[in-house]
Each structure stands twice: as structure tokens, then as C-alpha cells.
C-alpha positions as CSV (number, residue, x, y, z in Angstrom):
1,M,32.4,7.1,-12.7
2,R,33.4,4.5,-10.2
3,F,31.4,1.2,-10.0
4,L,33.5,-0.5,-7.4
5,L,33.1,-0.2,-3.6
6,T,36.0,1.2,-1.6
7,D,37.8,-0.9,0.9
8,E,35.9,0.9,3.7
9,Q,32.5,0.2,2.0
10,R,33.4,-3.5,1.5
11,E,34.5,-3.8,5.1
12,F,31.1,-2.3,6.2
13,A,29.3,-4.9,4.0
14,R,31.4,-7.7,5.5
15,S,30.7,-6.6,9.0
16,L,27.0,-6.7,8.3
17,D,27.3,-10.2,6.7
18,A,29.1,-11.4,9.8
19,M,26.5,-9.9,12.1
20,L,23.6,-11.3,10.2
21,S,25.2,-14.7,9.7
22,A,25.5,-15.0,13.5
23,A,21.9,-13.9,14.1
24,D,20.2,-17.0,12.7
25,T,18.1,-15.0,10.3
26,P,16.1,-18.0,9.1
27,A,14.6,-18.3,12.6
28,V,14.0,-14.6,12.7
29,V,12.2,-14.7,9.3
30,R,10.0,-17.6,10.4
31,A,9.0,-15.9,13.7
32,W,8.2,-12.7,11.8
33,A,6.0,-14.6,9.3
34,V,3.7,-15.7,12.1
35,G,3.5,-12.3,13.8
36,D,6.3,-12.7,16.4
37,H,8.2,-9.5,15.9
38,G,10.5,-9.8,19.0
39,P,13.5,-11.5,17.3
40,G,13.2,-9.2,14.3
41,R,13.0,-6.0,16.5
42,A,16.1,-7.2,18.4
43,L,18.0,-7.7,15.2
44,W,16.7,-4.4,13.9
45,S,18.3,-2.6,16.9
46,R,21.6,-4.3,16.2
47,L,21.5,-3.1,12.6
48,A,20.7,0.4,13.8
49,D,23.7,0.3,16.1
50,A,25.8,-0.6,13.1
51,G,24.5,2.6,11.4
52,V,22.4,1.0,8.7
53,F,19.3,3.2,9.1
54,A,21.3,6.4,9.8
55,L,22.7,6.1,6.2
56,A,19.4,7.4,4.8
57,V,19.0,10.3,7.3
58,P,20.8,13.7,7.0
59,E,23.4,14.7,9.6
60,V,21.2,17.5,10.9
61,Y,18.7,14.9,12.1
62,E,21.3,12.7,13.8
63,G,22.0,10.6,10.7
64,V,25.1,10.3,8.5
65,G,23.5,10.5,5.0
66,P,22.1,10.2,2.7
67,L,24.8,7.8,1.4
68,P,23.3,5.8,-1.5
69,V,26.4,3.8,-2.2
70,E,26.7,2.6,1.4
71,L,22.9,2.0,1.4
72,A,23.3,-0.2,-1.7
73,A,25.9,-2.3,0.0
74,A,23.9,-2.5,3.3
75,Y,20.6,-3.5,1.6
76,T,22.3,-6.0,-0.6
77,A,23.5,-7.6,2.6
78,L,20.0,-7.5,4.1
79,G,18.7,-9.3,1.0
80,R,21.5,-11.9,1.2
81,H,20.3,-12.8,4.7
82,A,16.5,-12.4,4.1
83,M,16.1,-9.7,6.8
84,P,12.4,-9.3,7.4
85,G,10.5,-6.1,8.2
86,P,9.9,-2.8,6.5
87,V,13.6,-1.9,6.1
88,V,13.0,-0.3,2.7
89,E,9.8,1.5,3.9
90,T,11.5,2.9,7.0
91,A,14.3,4.5,5.0
92,A,11.8,5.8,2.3
93,A,9.6,7.3,5.0
94,G,12.6,9.1,6.3
95,V,13.4,10.4,2.8
96,L,9.8,11.5,2.5
97,L,9.8,13.5,5.7
98,G,13.2,15.0,5.0
99,A,12.1,16.2,1.5
100,L,9.0,18.1,2.7
101,G,11.1,21.3,3.3
102,E,9.9,23.9,5.7
103,A,6.4,22.4,5.9
104,G,7.9,19.2,7.3
105,Q,10.6,20.4,9.6
106,A,8.6,19.6,12.8
107,L,7.8,16.1,11.5
108,A,11.5,15.5,10.5
109,K,12.7,16.6,13.9
110,E,10.2,14.4,15.6
111,W,10.7,11.2,13.5
112,L,14.1,11.1,11.8
113,P,16.4,10.8,14.8
114,S,14.3,7.9,16.1
115,L,14.3,6.2,12.7
116,A,18.0,6.6,12.4
117,S,18.7,5.2,15.8
118,G,16.3,2.2,15.3
119,R,14.0,3.3,18.2
120,R,11.1,3.5,15.8
121,I,10.1,1.5,12.7
122,A,8.0,3.1,10.0
123,S,6.0,1.8,7.1
124,L,4.9,3.8,4.0
125,S,2.0,3.6,1.6
126,L,2.0,5.8,-1.5
127,G,-1.6,4.8,-2.5
128,G,-1.2,1.1,-2.2
129,Y,-0.4,-1.4,0.6
130,A,1.8,-0.8,3.6
131,L,4.4,-3.5,4.4
132,D,4.3,-4.9,7.9
133,A,2.1,-2.1,9.2
134,D,1.3,-4.2,12.3
135,S,4.9,-4.1,13.4
136,A,5.5,-0.4,12.6
137,D,5.4,2.5,15.1
138,A,3.9,4.6,12.4
139,V,2.4,4.1,9.0
140,F,2.7,7.2,6.7
141,V,0.1,7.3,3.9
142,V,0.2,9.6,0.9
143,Q,-3.0,10.2,-1.0
144,G,-2.7,12.8,-3.7
145,D,-1.3,16.0,-2.0
146,E,-2.0,14.8,1.6
147,L,0.3,13.0,4.0
148,R,-1.5,11.3,6.9
149,L,-0.6,9.0,9.8
150,A,-2.7,5.9,9.5
151,A,-5.0,5.3,12.4
152,A,-4.8,1.5,12.1
153,P,-3.0,-1.1,10.0
154,G,-6.1,-2.1,8.1
155,A,-6.8,-5.5,6.4
156,L,-4.1,-8.0,5.9
157,R,-3.5,-9.3,2.4
158,A,-1.7,-12.7,1.8
159,S,1.6,-12.5,0.0
160,A,3.7,-15.1,-1.8
161,D,6.3,-14.4,1.0
162,P,4.7,-15.0,4.4
163,A,7.3,-12.7,5.9
164,R,6.0,-9.8,3.8
165,R,2.8,-8.9,5.6
166,L,0.8,-6.4,3.4
167,F,-1.9,-4.2,4.9
168,R,-4.3,-1.8,3.2
169,P,-4.3,1.2,5.5
170,L,-7.7,2.5,6.7
171,G,-8.8,5.8,5.4
172,G,-8.7,8.9,7.5
173,G,-6.0,9.3,10.1
174,E,-4.2,12.4,11.3
175,L,-3.4,14.9,8.6
176,L,0.4,15.7,8.8
177,A,1.0,17.9,5.7
178,S,-0.7,18.8,2.4
179,G,0.1,20.6,-0.8
180,P,2.4,20.2,-3.8
181,A,5.4,19.6,-1.5
182,V,3.9,16.3,-0.4
183,R,3.5,15.0,-4.0
184,E,7.1,16.0,-4.8
185,A,8.5,14.4,-1.6
186,A,6.5,11.2,-2.3
187,A,8.0,10.9,-5.7
188,R,11.5,11.2,-4.2
189,A,10.7,8.7,-1.6
190,A,9.4,6.3,-4.2
191,D,12.7,6.5,-6.1
192,W,14.6,5.6,-3.0
193,A,12.3,2.8,-2.1
194,T,12.7,1.4,-5.6
195,F,16.5,1.7,-5.3
196,L,16.7,0.0,-2.0
197,T,14.3,-2.8,-3.1
198,A,16.7,-3.3,-6.1
199,A,19.6,-3.7,-3.7
200,Q,17.6,-6.2,-1.6
201,A,16.7,-8.2,-4.7
202,L,20.4,-8.4,-5.7
203,G,21.2,-9.8,-2.3
204,V,18.4,-12.4,-2.5
205,G,19.7,-13.5,-5.9
206,E,23.3,-13.8,-4.6
207,A,22.1,-16.0,-1.7
208,L,20.1,-18.2,-4.0
209,L,23.0,-18.8,-6.3
210,A,25.4,-19.5,-3.5
211,R,23.1,-22.0,-1.9
212,T,22.5,-23.7,-5.3
213,V,26.2,-24.0,-6.1
214,A,26.8,-25.5,-2.7
215,Y,24.0,-28.0,-3.3
216,T,25.1,-29.1,-6.7
217,K,28.5,-29.9,-5.3
218,Q,27.0,-32.2,-2.7
219,R,24.1,-33.9,-4.7
220,T,25.4,-36.8,-6.8
221,Q,23.8,-38.6,-9.7
222,F,25.3,-41.4,-11.8
223,G,28.2,-41.4,-9.3
224,A,29.2,-37.7,-9.9
225,P,28.2,-34.3,-8.4
226,I,25.4,-32.8,-10.5
227,G,27.4,-29.6,-10.5
228,S,29.9,-31.3,-12.9
229,F,27.3,-31.7,-15.6
230,Q,27.6,-29.3,-18.4
231,A,23.9,-28.3,-18.5
232,V,24.0,-27.5,-14.8
233,K,27.2,-25.5,-15.2
234,H,25.6,-23.5,-18.0
235,R,22.5,-22.7,-15.9
236,L,24.6,-21.6,-13.0
237,A,26.8,-19.5,-15.3
238,D,23.8,-17.8,-16.8
239,T,22.5,-17.0,-13.3
240,L,25.8,-15.5,-12.3
241,I,26.0,-13.4,-15.4
242,G,22.6,-12.0,-14.8
243,L,23.5,-10.9,-11.2
244,E,26.9,-9.5,-12.2
245,F,25.4,-7.5,-15.1
246,A,22.8,-6.1,-12.6
247,R,25.3,-5.0,-10.0
248,P,26.9,-2.0,-12.0
249,L,23.4,-0.8,-12.8
250,L,22.7,-0.7,-9.1
251,H,25.9,1.1,-8.3
252,G,25.3,3.5,-11.2
253,A,21.9,4.3,-9.8
254,A,23.5,5.0,-6.4
255,L,25.9,7.4,-8.0
256,A,23.1,9.2,-9.8
257,L,21.2,9.6,-6.6
258,E,24.3,10.8,-4.8
259,A,24.9,13.4,-7.5
260,G,21.3,14.5,-7.6
261,S,21.1,13.8,-11.3
262,P,17.8,14.7,-13.0
263,R,18.0,11.2,-14.7
264,A,18.4,9.4,-11.3
265,G,14.9,8.0,-11.5
266,A,15.6,6.3,-14.9
267,H,18.9,4.9,-13.5
268,V,17.0,3.5,-10.5
269,A,14.3,2.0,-12.7
270,A,16.9,0.3,-14.9
271,A,18.6,-1.1,-11.8
272,K,15.3,-2.4,-10.5
273,V,14.5,-4.2,-13.7
274,A,18.0,-5.8,-13.9
275,T,18.2,-6.9,-10.2
276,G,14.6,-8.0,-10.0
277,E,14.8,-10.2,-13.1
278,A,18.2,-11.6,-12.1
279,A,16.9,-12.6,-8.7
280,Y,13.8,-14.2,-10.1
281,A,16.0,-16.1,-12.6
282,A,18.2,-17.2,-9.7
283,A,15.1,-18.4,-7.8
284,R,13.9,-20.5,-10.8
285,A,17.3,-22.0,-11.3
286,A,17.6,-22.8,-7.5
287,L,14.2,-24.5,-7.5
288,Q,14.9,-26.6,-10.5
289,L,18.4,-27.6,-9.5
290,H,17.3,-28.5,-6.0
291,G,14.6,-30.8,-7.4
292,A,11.6,-31.8,-5.2
293,V,13.4,-30.8,-2.0
294,G,13.3,-27.2,-3.2
295,Y,9.5,-27.1,-2.7
296,T,9.7,-27.9,1.0
297,Q,9.1,-25.2,3.6
298,E,11.4,-26.8,6.1
299,L,14.4,-26.1,3.8
300,D,15.8,-22.6,4.5
301,L,16.1,-22.1,0.7
302,S,12.4,-21.5,0.6
303,L,12.8,-18.3,2.6
304,W,14.7,-16.7,-0.3
305,L,12.7,-18.4,-3.0
306,R,9.5,-16.8,-1.8
307,K,11.1,-13.4,-1.7
308,A,12.4,-13.2,-5.3
309,R,9.1,-12.5,-7.1
310,P,7.6,-10.2,-4.5
311,L,10.8,-8.1,-4.6
312,R,10.8,-8.1,-8.4
313,D,7.4,-6.5,-8.4
314,A,7.5,-4.3,-5.2
315,W,8.0,-0.6,-5.7
316,G,7.8,-0.9,-9.5
317,T,7.1,-3.9,-11.6
318,P,9.4,-4.7,-14.5
319,S,7.0,-3.3,-17.0
320,E,6.5,-0.1,-15.0
321,C,10.3,0.4,-14.7
322,R,11.0,-0.4,-18.3
323,G,8.3,2.2,-19.2
324,R,10.1,4.8,-17.1
325,V,13.4,4.1,-18.7
326,L,12.0,4.4,-22.2
327,A,10.2,7.6,-21.3
328,D,13.3,9.3,-20.0
């Protein structure tokens, strides 16, 4: 089993990093948080042109996937740059529609090419809230054995991360499919959403650590950089170890999904626990080592700080994921 990215996969991740670095994502995130989706949609189109969303769509529907290893690399990069929007939900909705079989062929033909190309954005609710439903071209809602297209976004719920706009979809809506195939497809989509959220969380943790290391080299106390203090070094080392231990679990989950392993769900759950907890630990370390300045909204650090806990709990809380691992 290979846990390292190939040269081609690493180059793909580097190209995304370069694109997102040049896009001023903090400004995009702040605009998205107040309901201005224009900059985010523009960046979404650029990511689609780079092939990010096509990675989750089969070739028969104008995609290149599903390629879970490449998706792990891509979504980790999205987390490193705090990309807003339902990036996970769009991919998971595509997985859902593609997994419906014959009953969903018409839906797949209608939606998957446009999701792969970035022309459309989707959100997905599997009995809970739908992320950024107000920005999506469609909100797919699964209730039991029924798949519906939400008629309206519903009520907005506040989130710890202002750029994660949660909506409770209104009942009713157009019935798209029903039967056992819907429940099975929803379970598959949930696994992929959990996996992609884990990748995002890993990227958020990496960004928090990098920014904290840079800050501790600049901030001085008693005439020396605080990064030279042993206690600070230990805290940063612990944060790095947590992230590096989580990375192979994410790659292992990607390989399990790629192979269609019956234990893929447990691998995904283990990766989600590890990356979510590591990112949350990175956020706590970042906040404490930045001191009072870490609390300020004007500091870009806050954009990552406020993502760590919501991503830790989205698409499977730590306790839910641990339960799934133990039950496997």
C-alpha cells in the first residue's frame, strides 16, 4: 500500500496552491461570509477549469474520476487556503446521483457534467442542514428513501464560521427518486463527504501551523523570538506530529475508497477523527501562541481558526466516527 503522492499528484497540489495563493482567498472568504458570492463563484470556476470537481465525476459523465487520492490532495489544498462554499457537498451530491443506478441515469446526465465543469454548484442535506444553500444552483435533500430537490433554502442558522452558512431546507420540493437505491446512494455520498471534509480539515491544520510557526519567529519576548523557547517548540512539535500522523490515515482512506473496500467507511471515519482532532489542536495552539491578537477578526488567522471546530464536527463528529471504527 502506497501512502505517498506521486510526482504528478504533488505537482497538481502545488499548482492549486499557486492558484489559490494568487487569488487572495481571505478576501473571498470575507465576501462569502456576508453573502457576496461573486468572488467565490469566480474562484470556483477557476478550480473547475483546473479539474478539481471533475475528479469526483465518472468519465461517462464528462469527469475524470472518481479519483480519491487526487481528491484528497485537492481538498487538502482547499483547506490550506480556506476556500469557502459547498465544495464537499457538490462532490458528494455528484456521488449520490452517480450511485443511484438505472433509476438515476437521467438525473446523472442532467447534473453531473455541469457539476464537473463548475457551471453549477450543489448542496446536499442527508436529514440535517444544507451548507450554503443560498449560493447553490440546487439543494438535494434525502429523507429516508426519498430524494428531493429543495424548493427553497430555508432558515439560516448561525455557525462558528461565518463563511459556513447553514440552512434547514424546507419540506416538500420536487421528488426526484425513491426506493432502497436512494438510501444506499446516500450512505455512499456520506462516506465521500466525510472523506473530503477530513482532507479539508488537514489543510486547515497545516495552514494554522505554518502561520503560527512564522509568527513565533517574528514575535520577541525578553529579547528573543518566542519560537526559541522550549515550551513553544514542544507545543509546535506536538501539533506537527498530530497532523503528520493524520495524513497517512487520510491517504489510507483514499486507497480504500479507490479499491472499493467493504471497510472503506471505517477507514474514512478513522481519518476524519485524526484530521479533525489534529486541526482543532492546531487551532488551539495557534490561538494561544498568537496571544490576544489571535482573537481579532481583522487578522487573517481568524478565518482558519473559525473553521477548525466546524470541520471537526461536520459530516461525522469525533464520537460518531469513533463509534463507526469500533463497530467495524
